[in-house]
Z-matrix of the N, CA and C atoms (Angstrom, degrees):
N
C 1 1.436
C 2 1.525 1 107.61
N 3 1.302 2 115.87 1 143.57
C 4 1.448 3 120.61 2 172.97
C 5 1.518 4 108.26 3 -144.80
N 6 1.333 5 116.27 4 161.78
C 7 1.447 6 119.29 5 -176.19
C 8 1.505 7 111.76 6 -165.57
N 9 1.313 8 113.71 7 178.59
C 10 1.454 9 121.74 8 178.82
C 11 1.520 10 107.68 9 -146.24
N 12 1.339 11 115.49 10 148.74
C 13 1.456 12 118.51 11 173.67
C 14 1.515 13 109.49 12 -144.50
N 15 1.307 14 113.91 13 158.27
C 16 1.455 15 122.11 14 179.62
C 17 1.517 16 107.13 15 -133.54
N 18 1.325 17 117.26 16 124.97
C 19 1.451 18 122.83 17 -177.71
C 20 1.517 19 109.47 18 -116.69
N 21 1.332 20 115.99 19 136.95
C 22 1.463 21 122.39 20 178.52
C 23 1.521 22 108.16 21 -129.05
N 24 1.323 23 116.57 22 133.39
C 25 1.458 24 120.47 23 178.85
C 26 1.520 25 109.45 24 -139.22
N 27 1.341 26 117.04 25 130.15
C 28 1.458 27 122.36 26 177.51
C 29 1.521 28 107.68 27 -149.55
N 30 1.326 29 116.78 28 114.69
C 31 1.462 30 122.76 29 -177.16
C 32 1.528 31 109.91 30 51.80
N 33 1.321 32 119.21 31 -117.96
C 34 1.452 33 121.77 32 -177.58
C 35 1.514 34 114.33 33 -88.52
N 36 1.335 35 117.50 34 -2.54
C 37 1.464 36 121.83 35 -176.54
C 38 1.528 37 110.68 36 -97.11
N 39 1.319 38 115.89 37 130.83
C 40 1.458 39 122.07 38 172.94
C 41 1.515 40 107.83 39 -131.06
N 42 1.338 41 117.54 40 131.66
C 43 1.469 42 122.10 41 179.31
C 44 1.522 43 108.83 42 -133.18
N 45 1.334 44 115.67 43 147.86
C 46 1.451 45 121.86 44 -177.66
C 47 1.521 46 109.37 45 -141.18
N 48 1.320 47 116.12 46 136.82
C 49 1.458 48 123.35 47 170.21
C 50 1.515 49 107.23 48 -123.41
N 51 1.319 50 116.71 49 136.99
C 52 1.465 51 119.98 50 -174.13
C 53 1.521 52 109.63 51 -144.91
N 54 1.343 53 116.47 52 144.63
C 55 1.471 54 122.50 53 174.93
C 56 1.525 55 107.95 54 -138.41
N 57 1.363 56 116.36 55 138.85
C 58 1.464 57 121.34 56 179.36
C 59 1.520 58 109.86 57 -135.54
N 60 1.332 59 115.08 58 135.80
C 61 1.455 60 122.41 59 176.67
C 62 1.522 61 108.17 60 -119.46
N 63 1.332 62 116.24 61 143.22
C 64 1.455 63 120.40 62 178.98
C 65 1.519 64 109.06 63 -148.66
N 66 1.335 65 116.31 64 142.34
C 67 1.461 66 122.17 65 176.55
C 68 1.519 67 107.69 66 -122.33
N 69 1.330 68 115.80 67 123.02
C 70 1.466 69 121.40 68 176.92
C 71 1.514 70 109.22 69 -106.61
N 72 1.331 71 115.85 70 134.97
C 73 1.462 72 120.96 71 171.65
C 74 1.511 73 107.07 72 -99.89
N 75 1.318 74 116.92 73 138.50
C 76 1.449 75 119.38 74 -179.59
C 77 1.511 76 111.28 75 -138.08
N 78 1.336 77 114.56 76 159.57
C 79 1.456 78 122.18 77 178.56
C 80 1.522 79 106.98 78 -137.07
N 81 1.323 80 116.84 79 128.78
C 82 1.459 81 121.84 80 178.98
C 83 1.520 82 107.98 81 -118.93
N 84 1.310 83 116.16 82 121.98
C 85 1.459 84 121.17 83 175.03
C 86 1.527 85 108.44 84 -87.47
N 87 1.309 86 116.71 85 128.59
C 88 1.464 87 120.61 86 179.34
C 89 1.519 88 109.70 87 -108.02
N 90 1.305 89 117.08 88 151.64
C 91 1.463 90 120.90 89 -179.45
C 92 1.522 91 112.10 90 -92.20
N 93 1.342 92 116.82 91 -17.22
C 94 1.468 93 119.36 92 -179.21
C 95 1.520 94 108.95 93 -131.41
N 96 1.285 95 122.46 94 124.60
C 97 1.461 96 125.38 95 -16.27
C 98 1.521 97 110.20 96 -66.77
N 99 1.292 98 116.13 97 155.33
C 100 1.466 99 123.05 98 -172.55
C 101 1.523 100 111.69 99 -55.10
N 102 1.323 101 114.88 100 133.47
C 103 1.462 102 120.90 101 173.60
C 104 1.520 103 115.52 102 83.51
N 105 1.314 104 119.99 103 -1.43
C 106 1.461 105 120.35 104 178.83
C 107 1.527 106 110.53 105 -71.51
N 108 1.319 107 114.86 106 146.01
C 109 1.457 108 120.34 107 175.81
C 110 1.517 109 108.24 108 -130.05
N 111 1.328 110 115.16 109 141.63
C 112 1.451 111 120.95 110 175.13
C 113 1.517 112 106.95 111 -113.97
N 114 1.306 113 117.63 112 124.78
C 115 1.463 114 121.32 113 179.37
C 116 1.518 115 108.72 114 -123.25
N 117 1.317 116 115.31 115 154.64
C 118 1.460 117 119.41 116 179.09
C 119 1.514 118 111.61 117 -175.46
N 120 1.310 119 114.70 118 -172.61
C 121 1.460 120 123.22 119 178.43
C 122 1.521 121 108.72 120 -124.19
N 123 1.316 122 115.42 121 148.30
C 124 1.454 123 120.58 122 174.35
C 125 1.518 124 107.82 123 -130.54
N 126 1.317 125 117.05 124 123.82
C 127 1.457 126 122.51 125 -179.19
C 128 1.523 127 110.03 126 -96.85
N 129 1.336 128 115.90 127 136.81
C 130 1.461 129 123.45 128 177.49
C 131 1.532 130 108.00 129 -116.37
N 132 1.333 131 116.71 130 148.88
C 133 1.460 132 121.33 131 173.78
C 134 1.524 133 108.24 132 -145.90
N 135 1.320 134 116.29 133 127.75
C 136 1.456 135 122.69 134 178.23
C 137 1.523 136 107.90 135 -131.16
N 138 1.333 137 116.44 136 133.64
C 139 1.460 138 119.32 137 172.21
C 140 1.523 139 108.80 138 -136.09
N 141 1.340 140 115.26 139 154.07
C 142 1.461 141 119.81 140 179.36
C 143 1.516 142 110.69 141 -151.70
N 144 1.315 143 114.26 142 156.60
C 145 1.461 144 122.35 143 169.33
C 146 1.524 145 106.21 144 -131.66
N 147 1.313 146 115.78 145 139.81
C 148 1.458 147 119.47 146 178.45
C 149 1.514 148 109.66 147 -147.79
N 150 1.321 149 115.29 148 154.72
C 151 1.457 150 120.82 149 178.71
C 152 1.522 151 108.79 150 -149.92
N 153 1.307 152 114.75 151 149.80
C 154 1.452 153 121.12 152 176.25
C 155 1.514 154 109.77 153 -143.87
N 156 1.317 155 115.61 154 149.05
C 157 1.463 156 120.39 155 177.05
C 158 1.516 157 108.30 156 -128.05
N 159 1.335 158 116.39 157 120.32
C 160 1.460 159 122.56 158 -179.11
C 161 1.524 160 109.82 159 -98.04
N 162 1.318 161 115.53 160 129.70
C 163 1.463 162 122.39 161 179.49
C 164 1.527 163 107.49 162 -107.63
N 165 1.336 164 118.08 163 115.65
C 166 1.468 165 120.30 164 -179.97
C 167 1.535 166 111.45 165 -63.76
N 168 1.320 167 115.45 166 141.30
C 169 1.464 168 122.28 167 -179.96
C 170 1.526 169 108.09 168 -135.34
N 171 1.317 170 117.59 169 149.40
C 172 1.458 171 122.51 170 174.46
C 173 1.528 172 111.81 171 57.11
N 174 1.311 173 116.59 172 57.55
C 175 1.469 174 123.63 173 179.26
C 176 1.522 175 112.23 174 58.31
N 177 1.332 176 117.04 175 37.20
C 178 1.466 177 125.65 176 175.47
C 179 1.524 178 113.67 177 66.96
N 180 1.334 179 119.51 178 14.40
C 181 1.468 180 120.55 179 174.64
C 182 1.526 181 110.36 180 -85.74
N 183 1.310 182 116.44 181 -14.48
C 184 1.460 183 122.69 182 177.85
C 185 1.521 184 108.03 183 -133.39
N 186 1.343 185 115.87 184 162.55
C 187 1.463 186 119.27 185 178.89
C 188 1.523 187 110.07 186 -150.39
N 189 1.303 188 115.03 187 148.12
C 190 1.452 189 123.15 188 173.05
C 191 1.523 190 106.31 189 -112.34
N 192 1.329 191 117.32 190 124.79
C 193 1.468 192 121.46 191 -176.64
C 194 1.525 193 110.14 192 -117.68
N 195 1.307 194 115.38 193 131.87
C 196 1.460 195 122.94 194 173.82
C 197 1.530 196 105.71 195 -106.14
N 198 1.340 197 116.98 196 130.80
C 199 1.467 198 119.82 197 -174.24
C 200 1.523 199 110.96 198 -139.06
N 201 1.329 200 115.41 199 155.47
C 202 1.454 201 121.74 200 176.04
C 203 1.523 202 110.21 201 -147.74
N 204 1.328 203 115.41 202 154.17
C 205 1.463 204 120.10 203 -179.83
C 206 1.528 205 109.09 204 -149.39
N 207 1.343 206 115.27 205 143.51
C 208 1.466 207 122.21 206 171.12
C 209 1.524 208 106.62 207 -123.84
N 210 1.349 209 116.78 208 130.09
C 211 1.459 210 121.88 209 -178.60
C 212 1.518 211 109.59 210 -130.38
N 213 1.330 212 116.39 211 137.07
C 214 1.469 213 121.35 212 171.26
C 215 1.521 214 107.42 213 -117.28
N 216 1.332 215 115.73 214 125.78
C 217 1.457 216 122.52 215 -175.62
C 218 1.521 217 108.51 216 -118.44
N 219 1.328 218 116.87 217 128.18
C 220 1.469 219 121.31 218 176.17
C 221 1.522 220 107.85 219 -130.42
N 222 1.331 221 116.60 220 100.92
C 223 1.455 222 121.97 221 -177.12
C 224 1.527 223 113.17 222 -75.90
N 225 1.337 224 117.33 223 -16.08
C 226 1.461 225 121.49 224 178.67
C 227 1.522 226 107.17 225 -148.48
N 228 1.339 227 116.83 226 98.64
C 229 1.465 228 121.10 227 -172.83
C 230 1.524 229 113.44 228 -68.65
N 231 1.327 230 117.76 229 -14.77
C 232 1.464 231 120.05 230 -179.82
C 233 1.528 232 112.53 231 -91.30
N 234 1.325 233 117.59 232 -3.63
C 235 1.459 234 121.97 233 -178.62
C 236 1.522 235 107.72 234 -131.31
N 237 1.328 236 117.62 235 116.63
C 238 1.458 237 121.79 236 -173.20
C 239 1.520 238 114.66 237 -103.44
N 240 1.312 239 118.24 238 20.12
C 241 1.462 240 119.56 239 -177.20
C 242 1.525 241 111.83 240 -131.53
N 243 1.339 242 116.45 241 39.93
C 244 1.458 243 120.34 242 -179.97
C 245 1.531 244 109.71 243 -73.90
N 246 1.326 245 115.82 244 136.83
C 247 1.460 246 121.03 245 -175.06
C 248 1.525 247 112.82 246 -125.46
N 249 1.326 248 118.40 247 12.10
C 250 1.467 249 121.40 248 -174.62
C 251 1.521 250 111.71 249 -60.48
N 252 1.327 251 115.10 250 152.51
C 253 1.468 252 121.22 251 177.37
C 254 1.525 253 110.31 252 -68.74
N 255 1.335 254 116.23 253 170.28
C 256 1.464 255 122.76 254 -174.61
C 257 1.519 256 112.11 255 -55.90
N 258 1.304 257 119.62 256 -44.92
C 259 1.458 258 121.92 257 -177.22
C 260 1.515 259 111.28 258 96.39
N 261 1.324 260 117.27 259 -166.27
C 262 1.468 261 120.90 260 -175.30
C 263 1.525 262 113.19 261 -114.50
N 264 1.310 263 118.65 262 6.05
C 265 1.457 264 121.65 263 -179.50
C 266 1.533 265 110.61 264 -92.97
N 267 1.337 266 116.64 265 176.60
C 268 1.464 267 120.39 266 179.67
C 269 1.522 268 112.74 267 -67.36
N 270 1.325 269 116.70 268 -32.61
C 271 1.458 270 120.54 269 177.84
C 272 1.509 271 108.68 270 -104.48
N 273 1.324 272 116.79 271 145.79
C 274 1.454 273 121.11 272 177.58
C 275 1.514 274 111.42 273 -76.52
N 276 1.319 275 116.36 274 178.96
C 277 1.457 276 121.53 275 174.61
C 278 1.522 277 108.57 276 -76.76
N 279 1.324 278 118.39 277 -167.96
C 280 1.463 279 121.58 278 -176.18
C 281 1.519 280 111.16 279 -52.06
N 282 1.318 281 114.72 280 127.80
C 283 1.456 282 121.33 281 -179.53
C 284 1.509 283 110.52 282 156.53
N 285 1.330 284 115.95 283 -160.34
C 286 1.463 285 121.16 284 179.47
C 287 1.517 286 109.95 285 -120.51
N 288 1.324 287 115.36 286 150.34
C 289 1.456 288 122.35 287 177.11
C 290 1.514 289 109.61 288 -130.39
N 291 1.321 290 115.84 289 132.73
C 292 1.459 291 121.82 290 170.20
C 293 1.516 292 106.72 291 -116.11
N 294 1.328 293 116.06 292 134.48
C 295 1.457 294 120.95 293 -176.80
C 296 1.518 295 109.95 294 -135.81
N 297 1.328 296 116.54 295 139.39
C 298 1.463 297 121.86 296 171.62
C 299 1.519 298 106.94 297 -131.96
N 300 1.328 299 115.89 298 147.31
C 301 1.452 300 118.64 299 -177.46
C 302 1.510 301 112.63 300 -150.85
N 303 1.310 302 114.23 301 162.28
C 304 1.451 303 122.97 302 176.51
C 305 1.529 304 106.29 303 -132.44
N 306 1.333 305 116.62 304 123.69
C 307 1.463 306 122.31 305 -178.74
C 308 1.521 307 109.98 306 -118.88
N 309 1.324 308 115.85 307 138.22
C 310 1.457 309 122.00 308 176.59
C 311 1.523 310 108.06 309 -116.58
N 312 1.348 311 116.05 310 111.58
C 313 1.465 312 122.13 311 175.96
C 314 1.519 313 106.01 312 -92.85
N 315 1.337 314 117.41 313 105.71
C 316 1.459 315 118.45 314 -174.02
C 317 1.513 316 113.46 315 -104.22
N 318 1.326 317 118.10 316 3.98
C 319 1.454 318 121.60 317 173.67
C 320 1.527 319 108.16 318 -152.65
N 321 1.308 320 116.58 319 65.01
C 322 1.461 321 120.83 320 -173.35
C 323 1.518 322 109.44 321 60.67
N 324 1.330 323 116.96 322 -138.09
C 325 1.464 324 120.78 323 177.93
C 326 1.531 325 111.79 324 -94.89
N 327 1.326 326 118.26 325 6.33
C 328 1.459 327 119.73 326 -177.18
C 329 1.528 328 113.19 327 -87.04
N 330 1.332 329 118.18 328 -13.04
C 331 1.463 330 120.48 329 177.89
C 332 1.524 331 108.94 330 -147.45
N 333 1.329 332 114.88 331 127.20
C 334 1.464 333 120.17 332 -177.30
C 335 1.524 334 109.06 333 -139.81
N 336 1.321 335 115.52 334 141.26
C 337 1.448 336 122.90 335 172.41
C 338 1.525 337 106.45 336 -118.85
N 339 1.312 338 117.34 337 125.74
C 340 1.463 339 120.42 338 -176.16
C 341 1.521 340 112.31 339 -126.82
N 342 1.320 341 115.80 340 141.71
C 343 1.455 342 123.05 341 174.06
C 344 1.517 343 106.26 342 -126.49
N 345 1.357 344 116.93 343 125.63
C 346 1.456 345 117.58 344 178.04
C 347 1.520 346 111.48 345 -140.29
N 348 1.314 347 113.56 346 159.49
C 349 1.463 348 123.13 347 178.76
C 350 1.518 349 107.61 348 -123.18
N 351 1.326 350 117.14 349 131.37
C 352 1.463 351 123.11 350 179.58
C 353 1.530 352 108.50 351 -123.97
N 354 1.333 353 115.90 352 131.93
C 355 1.463 354 121.47 353 174.00
C 356 1.523 355 107.23 354 -120.20
N 357 1.348 356 116.65 355 124.16
C 358 1.456 357 122.67 356 -178.83
C 359 1.524 358 109.36 357 -119.73
N 360 1.348 359 116.79 358 136.17
C 361 1.465 360 123.79 359 173.94
C 362 1.519 361 108.63 360 -121.35
N 363 1.333 362 116.44 361 134.16
C 364 1.466 363 121.05 362 177.22
C 365 1.518 364 110.17 363 -63.21
N 366 1.321 365 115.72 364 155.44
C 367 1.461 366 122.06 365 178.06
C 368 1.528 367 111.05 366 -57.15
N 369 1.324 368 117.00 367 -33.97
C 370 1.458 369 122.30 368 -179.82
C 371 1.525 370 108.38 369 -147.11
N 372 1.289 371 117.25 370 151.01
C 373 1.461 372 120.66 371 177.80
C 374 1.512 373 112.33 372 88.04
N 375 1.320 374 115.72 373 -169.89
C 376 1.460 375 121.71 374 -172.47
C 377 1.526 376 114.05 375 -98.19
N 378 1.327 377 119.19 376 -0.04
C 379 1.466 378 120.59 377 -177.32
C 380 1.524 379 110.43 378 -63.68
N 381 1.338 380 116.23 379 132.90
C 382 1.463 381 122.09 380 176.16
C 383 1.519 382 108.82 381 -156.89
N 384 1.315 383 115.96 382 162.14
C 385 1.463 384 122.19 383 178.59
C 386 1.516 385 109.37 384 -140.38
N 387 1.322 386 115.96 385 147.73
C 388 1.459 387 124.09 386 170.79
C 389 1.518 388 106.61 387 -123.66
N 390 1.319 389 116.62 388 121.07
C 391 1.464 390 121.20 389 -174.65
C 392 1.527 391 109.25 390 -127.69
N 393 1.330 392 115.77 391 130.88
C 394 1.460 393 122.08 392 172.84
C 395 1.519 394 107.28 393 -109.83
N 396 1.346 395 116.18 394 137.48
C 397 1.465 396 120.44 395 179.22
C 398 1.526 397 109.22 396 -129.69
N 399 1.305 398 114.84 397 138.42
C 400 1.452 399 122.24 398 170.10
C 401 1.520 400 104.98 399 -124.45
N 402 1.325 401 117.06 400 120.79
C 403 1.470 402 118.46 401 -177.36
C 404 1.517 403 110.90 402 -138.56
N 405 1.312 404 113.84 403 147.50
C 406 1.455 405 123.18 404 177.14
C 407 1.522 406 108.21 405 -110.12
N 408 1.316 407 117.20 406 133.76
C 409 1.456 408 121.41 407 178.66
C 410 1.520 409 109.26 408 -125.06
N 411 1.314 410 115.66 409 129.49
C 412 1.466 411 121.43 410 177.08
C 413 1.521 412 108.55 411 -123.08
N 414 1.327 413 116.51 412 139.25
C 415 1.469 414 122.06 413 175.77
C 416 1.512 415 108.46 414 -127.68
N 417 1.316 416 115.26 415 142.92
C 418 1.455 417 119.89 416 179.37
C 419 1.508 418 110.30 417 -122.57
């Protein structure tokens, strides 16, 4: 896997652009006819852009951050009609994701409470997901 990213930061604004490429080699053993194997490569490509703006609160000891992200995921670049469901990981299968979030940093960067909404559409077909997340993050 290889990739590139570009990060921009100015006052309360942070923006990121990222691209990742990956090539998987695979081997499938088939039972008919006996002993046949199918081998090949599968190329993946994922890119995203995201931005967040942090608003200082309470003499800058706390912050409220508004964030958004757009991601395009292609698990097989040679096939443009993937219809698989979202799955159980943080990122969906081939398709697009739009995300918006609100983060509350209530003790600098050592404690954060985040609420976000993610909408995912499959590369092809009607499969889609709407996911809401509420998460607490602590750092020591």
